[in-house]
C-alpha positions in Angstrom: 16.4 14.2 13.1 16.7 12.4 9.7 14.6 9.2 9.5 15.7 6.5 7.1 13.5 5.7 4.1 11.3 2.7 4.2 13.1 -0.5 3.3 10.5 -3.0 2.2 13.0 -5.9 2.0 14.6 -5.4 5.5 14.3 -8.6 7.6 12.1 -8.4 10.6 14.2 -10.6 12.9 12.3 -12.2 15.7 9.0 -10.9 14.3 9.9 -7.3 15.0 10.2 -4.3 12.6 11.7 -1.0 13.6 12.4 2.0 11.3 12.9 4.9 13.7 9.3 6.0 13.5 7.3 3.0 14.5 8.0 -0.5 15.9 5.8 -3.3 14.7 5.8 -6.8 16.2 4.0 -10.0 15.6 1.9 -11.1 18.6 3.5 -13.9 20.5 2.0 -17.0 22.1 1.5 -15.0 25.3 -1.4 -13.1 23.8 -1.9 -9.3 23.8 0.7 -7.2 25.5 0.2 -3.6 24.3 -3.0 -2.1 25.5 -3.3 1.7 25.2 -5.5 1.3 22.2 -7.0 -2.1 21.2 -9.0 -2.9 18.0 -10.1 -6.1 16.5 -6.8 -6.7 14.8 -4.3 -4.4 16.4 -2.8 -3.2 19.7 -1.3 0.3 19.8 0.8 1.8 22.5 4.2 3.2 23.5 7.4 1.5 24.7 9.5 2.7 27.6 11.2 5.3 25.4 7.9 6.7 24.3 8.2 5.3 20.7 5.1 4.1 18.9 4.5 0.3 19.0 2.0 -1.6 17.0 1.2 -5.3 17.6 -0.8 -7.7 15.4 -1.6 -11.3 15.0 -1.9 -11.6 11.2 -0.3 -14.7 9.6 1.1 -15.4 6.1 -2.2 -16.9 5.1 -4.0 -13.8 6.0 -1.8 -10.9 4.8 -2.9 -9.2 1.6 -3.7 -5.7 0.4 -6.9 -5.6 2.5 -4.5 -4.7 5.2 -4.9 -1.1 3.9 -8.6 -1.3 4.7 -7.9 -2.8 8.2 -5.4 -0.1 9.1 -7.7 2.7 7.7 -10.8 1.5 9.4 -9.3 0.6 12.8 -6.5 3.1 13.3 -6.5 6.0 10.9 -10.2 6.9 10.3 -10.8 7.0 14.1 -7.8 9.3 14.5 -5.5 7.0 16.5 -2.9 7.5 13.8 -2.5 10.1 11.0 -0.6 10.7 7.9 0.2 8.9 4.7 3.9 8.3 5.6 3.0 6.7 8.9 0.4 4.6 7.1 3.1 3.3 4.7 5.5 2.5 7.5 2.9 0.7 9.6 1.7 -1.2 6.5 5.3 -2.3 5.6 6.0 -3.3 9.2 2.9 -5.5 9.4 3.7 -7.3 6.2 7.4 -7.9 7.1 6.6 -9.2 10.6 4.4 -12.0 9.1 7.7 -13.9 8.4 11.3 -13.7 9.3 12.3 -13.8 5.5 11.1 -10.5 3.9 10.8 -12.1 0.4 8.6 -14.9 1.9 6.4 -12.3 3.6 6.0 -10.2 0.4 5.5 -13.2 -1.8 2.6 -14.3 0.4 1.2 -10.7 0.3 1.4 -10.6 -3.5 0.0 -14.1 -4.0 -2.9 -13.6 -1.6 -3.7 -10.2 -3.1 -3.6 -11.3 -6.7 -5.8 -14.3 -5.9 -8.3 -12.1 -4.2 -8.3 -9.5 -7.0 -8.9 -12.3 -9.5 -11.8 -13.7 -7.6 -13.4 -10.3 -7.0 -12.8 -9.2 -10.6 -14.6 -12.3 -11.9 -17.6 -11.7 -9.6 -16.7 -14.5 -7.2 -16.0 -12.2 -4.2 -12.9 -12.3 -2.0 -11.7 -15.7 -1.0 -12.6 -16.9 2.5 -9.1 -16.2 3.9 -9.1 -12.5 3.0 -10.0 -9.8 5.5 -13.0 -8.6 3.5 -12.6 -4.9 4.6 -13.0 -3.4 1.2 -9.7 -2.5 -0.4 -9.4 -5.4 -2.8 -13.1 -5.7 -3.6 -13.2 -2.0 -4.2 -10.3 -1.8 -6.7 -10.7 -5.3 -8.3 -13.4 -4.1 -10.7 -11.3 -1.0 -11.4 -8.5 -3.2 -12.5 -10.8 -5.4 -14.6 -12.1 -2.3 -16.4 -8.6 -0.9 -16.9 -7.5 -4.2 -18.4 -10.4 -4.2 -20.8 -9.4 -0.8 -22.0 -5.8 -1.6 -22.9 -5.1 -1.3 -26.6 -2.1 -2.9 -28.3 0.8 -4.9 -26.8 3.2 -2.4 -25.3 1.9 -1.0 -22.0 3.3 1.5 -19.5 1.8 2.0 -16.1 2.5 5.3 -14.3 2.5 5.3 -10.5 2.3 1.5 -10.3 2.9 1.3 -6.5 2.9 -2.4 -5.7 2.2 -3.2 -9.3 -0.8 -5.5 -9.0 -2.4 -4.1 -12.2 0.9 -4.2 -14.1 1.3 -7.8 -13.0 -2.2 -8.8 -14.2 -1.7 -7.1 -17.6 1.7 -8.7 -18.1 0.3 -12.1 -17.1 -2.2 -11.7 -19.9 0.7 -11.7 -22.4 1.4 -8.1 -23.0 4.8 -6.3 -22.7 4.5 -4.2 -19.6 6.7 -1.6 -17.9 5.7 -0.5 -14.4 6.9 2.8 -13.2 6.9 4.7 -9.9 8.8 7.5 -8.2 9.6 5.1 -5.3 12.8 3.2 -6.0 12.1 0.9 -3.1 8.7 0.0 -4.4 10.1 -0.8 -7.9 12.9 -2.8 -6.3 10.2 -4.8 -4.4 8.2 -5.4 -7.6 11.2 -6.4 -9.6 12.1 -9.0 -6.9 8.5 -10.3 -6.7 7.6 -10.6 -10.4 10.0 -13.6 -11.1 8.8 -15.4 -7.9 5.2 -15.0 -9.3 6.2 -16.3 -12.7 5.6 -12.9 -14.4 7.9 -11.0 -16.7 7.7 -7.2 -16.6 10.0 -4.2 -16.7 10.3 -1.6 -13.9 11.3 2.0 -14.2 12.0 4.5 -11.3 10.9 7.9 -12.4 8.3 10.6 -11.7 5.1 10.3 -13.8 5.6 13.7 -15.3 9.1 13.0 -16.6 9.4 9.5 -18.0 12.7 8.8 -19.8 11.1 7.1 -22.8 10.7 8.4 -26.4 7.5 9.9 -27.8 4.8 7.4 -28.7 7.0 4.6 -27.4 4.1 2.4 -26.0 0.6 1.6 -27.2 -1.3 2.3 -24.0 -0.4 4.4 -21.0 -2.3 3.7 -17.7 -2.6 6.2 -14.9 -5.0 4.4 -12.6 -5.7 5.9 -9.2 -2.6 8.1 -9.4 -3.6 11.7 -10.1 -5.5 12.1 -6.8 -2.1 11.7 -5.1 -0.6 14.7 -7.0 -1.3 18.5 -6.7 -3.5 19.7 -9.6 -0.7 21.4 -11.6 1.4 18.2 -11.3 -1.5 16.1 -12.4 -1.9 18.3 -15.5 1.7 17.6 -16.4 1.2 13.8 -15.9 -1.7 13.8 -18.3 0.4 15.7 -20.9 3.3 13.2 -20.4 0.9 10.3 -20.9 -0.3 11.8 -24.2 3.4 12.2 -25.3 4.2 8.6 -24.6 1.1 6.8 -25.9 0.8 5.8 -29.5 -2.8 4.7 -29.2 -4.5 5.2 -25.9 -4.3 6.9 -22.5 -6.4 5.5 -19.7 -6.9 7.6 -16.6 -8.9 6.4 -13.6 -9.7 8.3 -10.3 -11.8 7.7 -7.3 -14.8 10.1 -7.0 -14.7 11.4 -3.4 -16.4 14.1 -1.6 -13.2 14.6 0.5 -9.7 13.3 -0.3 -8.7 10.2 1.8 -5.6 11.5 3.7 -4.5 8.1 4.9 -4.1 6.9 1.3 -2.2 10.1 0.4 -5.0 11.7 -1.7 -4.5 15.5 -1.8 -7.6 16.5 -3.8 -11.0 15.3 -4.9 -11.1 14.9 -8.7 -14.5 15.2 -10.4 -15.9 14.1 -13.8 -15.6 17.8 -14.8 -11.9 17.7 -14.1 -11.6 14.6 -16.3 -13.5 16.4 -19.1 -11.2 19.3 -18.8 -8.1 17.1 -19.3 -9.8 15.6 -22.3 -10.3 19.1 -23.8 -6.7 20.2 -23.1 -5.4 17.1 -24.8 -6.3 18.8 -28.1 -7.6 17.8 -31.5 -5.3 14.9 -31.9 -7.2 13.0 -29.3 -10.8 11.7 -28.9 -11.9 11.8 -25.3 -14.4 9.7 -23.5 -15.4 10.3 -19.9 -17.5 7.9 -18.0 -18.2 6.6 -14.5 -17.7 3.0 -13.4 -16.4 2.3 -9.9 -15.0 5.8 -10.1 -14.3 8.3 -12.9 -12.6 7.4 -16.2 -11.0 9.4 -19.0 -10.0 7.4 -22.1 -8.1 9.3 -24.8 -7.6 7.8 -28.2 -5.1 9.2 -30.7 -6.7 10.1 -34.0 -3.7 10.0 -36.2 
């Protein structure tokens, strides 16, 4: 059976999202109805046809990227649900069911997330209305460090996903292109950026084959991307980043004992792996490897 790809802009009429894999619905005034598995924020069960049903009570004021931490902690780490694709479908369903208008739901998600990232990156901690379950407060300092390492005006981000980092860099006045292999994610980002008052470009492509000329941007960012790719594929992405960057390549990875399956990580990258990429880059590049909220490789072109 072929299942349709995720459509992040599909309306969730009546507060219900269905995609052929999972049904997600907003909890109604009658309270909790699904009860096979109950956590603090979610009810998980099956409907009469045996299909997976998830119910939640999150609102527009509450939805942000800390949803990833909630789903992971309450449903995926305990083993109630498994797999990165199911994680993405459930995540999308929860966001969409916070409002009948998909653009309204995603705009709230982006606005809340960027506010929380800004607060956490500046040391203020997450705002009171965020979930506080770690996702934003974990990556906010990563984004802040990545932004501090950008050199020049023209920036390309590889594997942008929702594009929070690209949006922050673009809001700072740089010319930014966000790229990702997911056409749906790039379509969502292109729709949200104007609503957020930010101008950036989007490009749908694989990170190892970017349809841009050599040395066409000043800085290439690959932040928390390579752990999602098989090692040989990651090698190609680093080489492609070096081809595209006129000044600098910035690579950031989480340092994990074991890859986080629910987030789509397929291997645990070490500082030694980063040093190896720095050596392979060759004599045209100066490599710096350091640790700060994860591992970093910064490559500077020498000529």
